[in-house]
ZAMARGU-4260 file (C-alpha; in steps of 0.2 Angstrom, whole numbers, plus 5000, padded with zeros to 4 digits):
<rodrens>
0) 5466/5564/5674 | 5466/5559/5692 | 5463/5545/5704 | 5447/5547/5714 | 5433/5538/5723
5) 5421/5552/5719 | 5404/5548/5712 | 5404/5552/5693 | 5391/5554/5680 | 5388/5539/5670
10) 5392/5521/5673 | 5410/5517/5676 | 5419/5507/5663 | 5430/5491/5665 | 5445/5491/5654
15) 5447/5473/5647 | 5463/5475/5636 | 5474/5487/5626 | 5472/5490/5607 | 5487/5492/5595
20) 5488/5510/5599 | 5490/5508/5617 | 5472/5513/5621 | 5461/5504/5634 | 5446/5494/5627
25) 5430/5494/5636 | 5412/5489/5631 | 5396/5496/5634 | 5380/5489/5627 | 5390/5479/5615
30) 5399/5494/5608 | 5418/5495/5610 | 5425/5511/5618 | 5443/5515/5616 | 5450/5525/5631
35) 5466/5534/5630 | 5476/5534/5646 | 5467/5518/5653 | 5475/5502/5658 | 5468/5484/5658
40) 5460/5480/5674 | 5455/5498/5678 | 5438/5505/5682 | 5437/5522/5674 | 5425/5536/5670
45) 5427/5544/5653 | 5424/5559/5642 | 5419/5554/5625 | 5426/5564/5611 | 5420/5554/5596
50) 5405/5543/5593 | 5403/5531/5579 | 5389/5518/5576 | 5400/5504/5581 | 5413/5512/5593
55) 5417/5527/5603 | 5434/5536/5607 | 5436/5543/5624 | 5449/5550/5637 | 5450/5545/5655
60) 5441/5558/5666 | 5444/5549/5682 | 5452/5532/5688 | 5440/5524/5701 | 5451/5508/5702
65) 5470/5509/5697 | 5480/5495/5689 | 5495/5489/5699 | 5505/5492/5683 | 5501/5510/5683
70) 5516/5522/5686 | 5518/5541/5686 | 5525/5546/5669 | 5543/5551/5669 | 5541/5564/5655
75) 5533/5581/5660 | 5526/5581/5642 | 5518/5564/5642 | 5499/5566/5638 | 5502/5580/5626
80) 5516/5574/5616 | 5512/5560/5604 | 5529/5552/5604 | 5524/5540/5618 | 5508/5531/5623
85) 5512/5520/5638 | 5523/5529/5650 | 5510/5527/5663 | 5512/5508/5662 | 5527/5498/5669
90) 5539/5491/5656 | 5536/5472/5661 | 5517/5475/5658 | 5520/5484/5642 | 5530/5469/5636
95) 5517/5457/5641 | 5504/5467/5632 | 5514/5467/5616 | 5516/5448/5618 | 5497/5447/5619
100) 5495/5458/5604 | 5506/5446/5594 | 5498/5430/5600 | 5481/5437/5596 | 5485/5443/5579
105) 5493/5426/5575 | 5478/5417/5580 | 5463/5428/5575 | 5471/5433/5558 | 5481/5418/5553
110) 5474/5404/5565 | 5492/5401/5570 | 5499/5395/5586 | 5518/5394/5588 | 5525/5378/5596
115) 5536/5389/5607 | 5534/5407/5613 | 5551/5415/5613 | 5557/5426/5628 | 5554/5444/5624
120) 5569/5454/5618 | 5570/5471/5628 | 5583/5484/5633 | 5585/5500/5642 | 5568/5509/5642
125) 5575/5527/5642 | 5587/5537/5630 | 5586/5522/5618 | 5581/5532/5602 | 5595/5534/5590
130) 5584/5540/5576 | 5570/5553/5578 | 5561/5565/5567 | 5556/5582/5575 | 5544/5594/5568
135) 5549/5612/5568 | 5536/5627/5568 | 5538/5645/5570 | 5524/5650/5582 | 5525/5668/5588
140) 5510/5665/5600 | 5521/5653/5610 | 5537/5663/5610 | 5545/5658/5593 | 5551/5642/5586
145) 5545/5625/5593 | 5555/5609/5590 | 5547/5592/5595 | 5535/5578/5591 | 5517/5581/5586
150) 5504/5583/5600 | 5492/5568/5601 | 5479/5568/5588 | 5485/5585/5581 | 5496/5592/5568
155) 5502/5605/5581 | 5520/5603/5588 | 5521/5599/5607 | 5530/5613/5617 | 5544/5601/5622
160) 5559/5607/5632 | 5566/5589/5635 | 5563/5571/5629 | 5566/5556/5639 | 5568/5543/5625
165) 5582/5551/5615 | 5600/5552/5623 | 5602/5565/5636 | 5613/5576/5626 | 5600/5577/5612
170) 5586/5581/5624 | 5597/5595/5631 | 5598/5602/5613 | 5579/5605/5611 | 5580/5623/5618
175) 5596/5628/5610 | 5589/5622/5593 | 5573/5632/5596 | 5585/5648/5599 | 5597/5645/5584
180) 5583/5641/5571 | 5573/5656/5578 | 5588/5667/5573 | 5589/5660/5555 | 5583/5671/5540
185) 5573/5656/5534 | 5565/5651/5551 | 5548/5650/5543 | 5555/5637/5530 | 5563/5624/5541
190) 5549/5611/5544 | 5559/5596/5551 | 5575/5590/5559 | 5580/5572/5558 | 5591/5564/5571
195) 5604/5550/5567 | 5615/5544/5581 | 5630/5533/5577 | 5645/5527/5587 | 5654/5543/5592
200) 5644/5554/5580 | 5628/5564/5581 | 5620/5571/5565 | 5605/5583/5563 | 5598/5584/5546
205) 5589/5601/5543 | 5575/5600/5530 | 5576/5618/5522 | 5563/5625/5509 | 5574/5640/5505
210) 5593/5643/5503 | 5602/5648/5519 | 5611/5665/5519 | 5629/5667/5523 | 5625/5673/5540
215) 5614/5658/5543 | 5628/5646/5538 | 5640/5655/5550 | 5627/5654/5564 | 5624/5635/5561
220) 5642/5631/5560 | 5646/5639/5576 | 5631/5629/5584 | 5638/5613/5577 | 5655/5616/5584
225) 5648/5621/5601 | 5638/5606/5603 | 5650/5594/5594 | 5637/5590/5581 | 5637/5587/5562
230) 5624/5596/5553 | 5616/5591/5536 | 5605/5601/5525 | 5591/5593/5515 | 5583/5604/5502
235) 5572/5591/5494 | 5571/5572/5495 | 5581/5561/5508 | 5595/5559/5494 | 5598/5577/5493
240) 5605/5578/5511 | 5623/5585/5512 | 5634/5591/5526 | 5634/5609/5530 | 5653/5608/5531
245) 5659/5596/5517 | 5677/5598/5524 | 5673/5589/5540 | 5672/5570/5538 | 5657/5561/5546
250) 5660/5543/5552 | 5642/5537/5555 | 5640/5519/5559 | 5634/5506/5572 | 5642/5490/5578
255) 5637/5472/5579 | 5652/5467/5590 | 5646/5449/5592 | 5649/5447/5573 | 5663/5459/5571
260) 5653/5469/5559 | 5652/5488/5557 | 5637/5495/5548 | 5640/5512/5540 | 5625/5523/5535
265) 5620/5540/5529 | 5609/5550/5541 | 5593/5548/5531 | 5595/5529/5528 | 5583/5518/5537
270) 5592/5510/5552 | 5584/5502/5568 | 5580/5516/5580 | 5586/5506/5595 | 5604/5500/5592
275) 5606/5490/5608 | 5590/5480/5605 | 5595/5478/5587 | 5610/5469/5593 | 5599/5457/5603
280) 5588/5455/5588 | 5602/5450/5576 | 5608/5438/5588 | 5591/5429/5590 | 5588/5429/5572
285) 5604/5421/5568 | 5601/5408/5581 | 5585/5404/5574 | 5591/5404/5556 | 5606/5393/5561
290) 5616/5397/5545 | 5630/5385/5542 | 5647/5387/5532 | 5644/5384/5513 | 5625/5386/5514
295) 5616/5398/5503 | 5605/5410/5512 | 5593/5424/5505 | 5591/5440/5515 | 5576/5449/5508
300) 5572/5468/5511 | 5590/5468/5517 | 5593/5486/5518 | 5611/5491/5523 | 5615/5473/5527
305) 5610/5472/5545 | 5607/5454/5545 | 5616/5449/5528 | 5633/5453/5535 | 5632/5443/5551
310) 5625/5429/5541 | 5640/5430/5529 | 5651/5431/5544 | 5645/5413/5549 | 5652/5406/5533
315) 5636/5405/5523 | 5634/5413/5506 | 5621/5427/5506 | 5611/5435/5493 | 5604/5452/5499
320) 5589/5459/5490 | 5582/5477/5492 | 5571/5489/5483 | 5581/5504/5486 | 5596/5506/5474
325) 5605/5518/5486 | 5604/5506/5500 | 5610/5492/5489 | 5625/5503/5485 | 5629/5506/5503
330) 5626/5488/5508 | 5640/5483/5495 | 5651/5496/5503 | 5648/5489/5520 | 5652/5471/5513
335) 5669/5477/5506 | 5673/5487/5522 | 5669/5472/5533 | 5680/5460/5521 | 5664/5450/5517
340) 5662/5454/5498 | 5667/5437/5494 | 5652/5429/5504 | 5638/5441/5500 | 5630/5449/5485
345) 5618/5463/5485 | 5605/5467/5471 | 5591/5479/5469 | 5574/5471/5466 | 5556/5476/5470
350) 5550/5462/5481 | 5533/5469/5483 | 5529/5463/5465 | 5540/5447/5464 | 5532/5432/5456
355) 5536/5413/5457 | 5546/5414/5440 | 5557/5428/5446 | 5560/5420/5463 | 5564/5403/5456
360) 5577/5411/5444 | 5587/5416/5460 | 5590/5397/5463 | 5587/5387/5479 | 5591/5393/5497
365) 5594/5383/5513 | 5588/5397/5523 | 5579/5414/5521 | 5577/5429/5532 | 5563/5441/5528
370) 5562/5459/5536 | 5548/5468/5526 | 5540/5485/5529 | 5523/5486/5538 | 5514/5480/5522
375) 5523/5463/5524 | 5528/5451/5511 | 5512/5443/5504 | 5518/5442/5486 | 5535/5435/5491
380) 5528/5421/5502 | 5515/5417/5488 | 5529/5416/5476 | 5539/5402/5485 | 5539/5387/5473
385) 5544/5369/5472 | 5561/5372/5481 | 5557/5383/5496 | 5570/5385/5510 | 5570/5374/5524
390) 5570/5388/5537 | 5562/5405/5536 | 5565/5418/5549 | 5552/5432/5547 | 5556/5449/5556
395) 5540/5460/5557 | 5535/5477/5562 | 5517/5473/5560 | 5509/5458/5569 | 5494/5458/5557
400) 5504/5456/5541 | 5515/5443/5549 | 5500/5433/5554 | 5493/5435/5536 | 5509/5430/5528
405) 5512/5416/5541 | 5495/5408/5536 | 5501/5407/5518 | 5517/5398/5524 | 5508/5386/5535
410) 5492/5383/5525 | 5500/5383/5507 | 5518/5380/5508 | 5521/5366/5520 | 5529/5376/5535
415) 5526/5374/5553 | 5527/5390/5565 | 5540/5384/5577 | 5542/5399/5587 | 5538/5417/5589
420) 5541/5432/5601 | 5541/5451/5602 | 5555/5463/5602 | 5552/5479/5613 | 5561/5490/5600
425) 5551/5505/5605 | 5547/5506/5624 | 5533/5517/5630 | 5524/5515/5613 | 5512/5503/5607
430) 5523/5498/5592 | 5525/5479/5591 | 5541/5472/5583 | 5542/5453/5582 | 5551/5438/5574
435) 5545/5420/5570 | 5553/5404/5564 | 5545/5394/5550 | 5552/5377/5547 | 5548/5365/5533
440) 5539/5350/5541 | 5552/5338/5536 | 5566/5349/5543 | 5569/5345/5562 | 5581/5351/5575
445) 5589/5366/5566 | 5586/5383/5573 | 5575/5376/5587 | 5575/5388/5603
</rodrens>
């Protein structure tokens, strides 16, 4: 891809907007064309790599008129590596594009318009990923073992020697990891490495499909000691991950200092990728929810207690519900270790199949926080009965399901959409995290931004 004024075959395309994968959208004779590497406002020529009756997929061939938001990507692997989609766009424009994605989804899917658009939440754009999953492949044609993200639109592993979105000390490990795995007897049977970074502890989880030899273990222990890492081995599912050296304690946790909360987790547990932005998210969510001492609050899809424990610290009584029994057990441990066990109770429940009778049996709540997976919380919002909470804060990783569920709350359950905004949890990707405040029509003032 290059910027040029040269005449090119075919009519140039004008890029109108971005789609939810960070591709530019153009139109030709009524057909949508999704152009990788193009930004809104640009004129480009393209090479089409897939044609369908209603749309085409293309790459930028040349940029005839560049957007003022265009930057030279910082990472040498951008364009081949599929880990980032938007390094060629400055961060303020990325944030604005994600805000538009949220607003468009709310309106076009849910016919919703918030009373207030919240200021976006964002943080440092580089070295922010405290969780990552690297693919490992032994590829003799490329010199041995590769460790990295997948290439764009491919199952192949990008030949990465560095990564700008993980901490620098982790980026510096990519080449040493290639070397040490290449020396293992089972180098063909290590398909994945999962990264988990905590306060003062870096953990790598090696997925292994065969047992390590004694020599392999010696080699890996020396590697961990050299780079001050903790290594785990995972022979099957996530719950099988165990320390390579059981005698060395691993204190893996992150902090929510504003609420005097410390969240302990296992390296394969779900936690937010971006710890700094997560702190801002928790602050915003609690400000909107506005829990008061003695109130009863539900935290649904609560995980390890990321929101439950700060809510409990406010003096409210919290019920945290989560589908994973393992996460519930660790959430209970977190409550005890933070001296909050008397204010919060965690239980396991499949919230994707909840009905109104089951929800009603939990009692009434003054407030509710919902933080579902990408599929959203459709069954849950439909199950809200005659005593719904006055305020619901909905934290979403999918604007489409937020809009769908929000429409149920507003159309059928008597709520108003008071405010909504985005969280730039994943800079340089098209991934949109957001949160919204829904308030019963008769409830005024509480949680207003």
